[in-house]
N, C-alpha and C positions, 0 to 999 in steps of 0.2 A: 504493500499497498504506501504511497506519495506520498513526499508529508508534505502537509500545509503551509506556511509558514500565515498567519493570518489574524490581525490584532482584532482588535472586541469592534465594533460602529460607531464613532462618536455624531450628535447631535448637536445642532447648532441651534443657541437658544438667545430669544429677542425679549428685550422685556416691555412693556406697553401697557399703558392705563391702568385695565382692563386684568393681564397675569402674565403668567409667559408661554412663550410660544418654545415645543421644541419640535425637529424638524432633522431629519437624515434621511438620505439617500439609499435602497435598497446593493443590496452586493450577493456574488455568488457562494457568500459560505455564513451569509450571518444565522443561518440556521444554528449555528454553533451556538449562538448568547442567548437570552431570555432575557426581556428588557424585565422588572419590580421596579413598582415604588418601593420601596419599603421592604417586607417578604411577600410585601405579594405582587403575583407577574403578571402583569400588564395586559389584561385582554377587554371588547370589545364589553365586558357583564362590569368589570372594573368600572374602565369608568363612565358608563350611564352612573352605578351606583357612582359616582362623589361629584361627577357633574361633568370631566373631563372633555371638550369636542378631540375624536381621534376620528381623522381618516389616512386609511390603510389600505395605498393603491398598488399594483408595479411596483411603479417605477417608486414609490416616497412611503414613507412615514410621521403621520402631521399628529403633533400632540398640544392644543391649548390648551394648556391648566389657571382658570378663573383663578381668579384675587381669592383668602380665606378658603380652598374648600380643601380639603384633608390631602396630608402629605407636606402642609409648607414650614414653614419654622422662620418665627418672624425677631425684629430683635433694631434693637437703635428707636422704640418711641423716643419720637417728638412733638411739639405742639409744630411742627415744620413736613412730618409724615412719618415715613419708617422705612428697612429694612424688607425685603418677606424675598424667604433661599428655597427652592425646590430644586432637589435628586432625582436622576434618574444613575438606576444599577443597571452594567451588566453580569449578566452571570452565567458562569458554563451549562453547557444542556443538560449536562452529564452530573458534574459536581454540586450540582447551585453552587459553587465558590463565588464571592463580589470580583469579578477581575479588573475595573473598572466601572467610572461613572461621571456623568455629567454634570457637574455641579453652580446653578445659577444666582446668583443676588441682583436685584434690582432692585431699586428705592420706589413707593409709593408716596401719595399723601392721602387722603379721607379726611374728615371733618369730625367723626366719629372713630375710634378704634378701642376694643377693650381683649387683654391677653387675662389668663389664668396660668399662667405654670405648672409643672407636678410638681415643682415649690413649696405651692402653696402661695407663690405669688401677683396680688391682682393689680394690672397697673392697664390703663383707660385711659381715654382722651378724653373727650364729653361735654357737648353744646350748651352752653347753660344763656344764652342769650332766652329764655322764653322764661325762667330762675332768676333776672334781675330785675328790681323793677325800674323806670323812667329815672335817669338817674342815679344811678346806682354803681357808674362805673369815676375811676377803676374800681373794680372791683377783688373783694377775697371769698375766698374757697373755702369748706372743709366739713370732714365730710362729718358720718354722727358723734363722734369723739372732736373736740370744736378745737382739740389742740391739733389733731393730724391737719395738716393743712397744707395745700395746692404746691409740689414741687415744680411746676411752672402756669405760670397764667398772661394771655395774651387773648384782652376782650372779655371776650367772653365764652373763650376755653379755656379749661384749664386740664393737668394735665396729674396725676394724684400716680399713686405708686409704695407698694405698703404689704404685709400681710392678712393673708386673709383673715387668720382669728384674731386684727387686733381692731382697736378703733373704732372699736365699735359693734364691730359687725355683726348683727344676728346668726345660727344658725338650726336650716332644720330638714329633716330629714321625713322626708317624702319620696312611695311610689320608686326602691330602690335606689335615691338621689341624695345627696349630699347636699345643701343651696344654701351660698353663701352672703348676702344680702348685704350693703349696706349704702346712705344715702351721703349725696353733696348738699351741701345750701350754698347759698348767701349766703355771705358774711358783713358783703359791708353797708347794714343796717339795722336800729335797733329795734324796726317793726315791717312785717307784710303785709307790702306792697297790693291794690287788687289786683294791678295791673304783671305781678306777677307769676300771670299762673301754669306752672309744671313747678310736676316736682323730678328731679329727678333720682333712679335710683341706676347701683351698679350693684353686679351679683354673681358669681361662678357656680357653677352645677357641674359637682363630680358623678359617677359612680361609684355606687358605696360599696363593693366590691375592692376598686382596687383600694379604699384610702386603708389596707389592709393595718396598718401604723397609728389608725383614725386615735382608739383609747386605752397604747398601753402606751408611747409617746410624747415629749411634746416637739421630737418636731416630724412636720408636716412631714408627708410623701405619700406619691397617684403614681399607678404605678397607665395610665395615663394624665394628660391636661384639661384640661376642662370646657365647657362651654362657657362665654361671657357674653352676659348683655347688660344692653346698654335702656332704661323705660323709664322714659317720659310717659307722664301723667296728670290728668289735671292733676290738680291742689281741687282740697276737700272743703268749700268754704268758710266754714272750721276755722282756719289755719288763714283765711283769707282775715280772720275777725280775731285772729289772735294778734298779745300784742308785740311778742317772740321769733325773728325771723332764726333763730337756733338754739340745740342742745343743751343744758345749762353739764346733761354729766349722757357719759357712755350707757351706753345699755348696754345688757347682761347677753351671754352668750350661750342660751340654755337650745338647749334638742328639746323638738319637737318629735312625738312620737311617729315609731316607723310605720308606714303603709302595704300592707299583707302584701303585693299584687311589686314584685323584682317588677324591673326595669333592664329587656331585653337586650337594648340596642345600644349600639358604640355614637361618641360622638365627638364632633368634629375638637381636632386640638384648637383651633382659633376661631371667630365667629367676629362680624359686625348685628349688632342685633337694635330698629329700631324701632317697637312699638309707640303706634301711637293710637 
């Protein structure tokens, strides 16, 4: 049998506002390798499951990976934007060993973004424009614990990054998940004005099964990153009539009773949800 001196195929990668596009032309010996995203082989079924846009014909393979879909890693979050990184692995068809990879990092910019890490840190950029009364700029922002202030702020947007079991975060066990929730407060005034019509809640949801250290150690550790949500809701009328806009003490983090139906769904690593 003749020796074949072939190298694993490499992808070209291009950044766009909506994600990262990968492409490569087919070669005679490409069947010697398999393409995977993490430990999962790239198939039409996997692409459909995670929202990838894949086109594979005789000439080439093209894969569009929308921002915030499964497989992204994120870092460098600031008010100006963040970096998203996606990796494609080439595995030996016979041994499944990784022989090469294509890694692409791109800068992205969104109005709001939230990250819930496997180490239990919540990082969020939130739009507070409807939570600030007229004439409330320059604004100050804090969490439920009023001593937890924003790391960065720019007009109506604020950046927070904090361990999820601090700063007055509440914990709820529900349907096989652990939900950590906090609220961002405008603290530039001693009164709630009628035109500050929104509350801004932030939360991280982790599968309970991944938090095997939750009740055995003070160190947060999760097998999976959480799903993050930024929840904008109308401020209750009772808040409009209140004389104060910020809490005076941190809330206690007391778990509720767990539900009896565990969830088996797998969460995305990172999402940007806006619920009106």
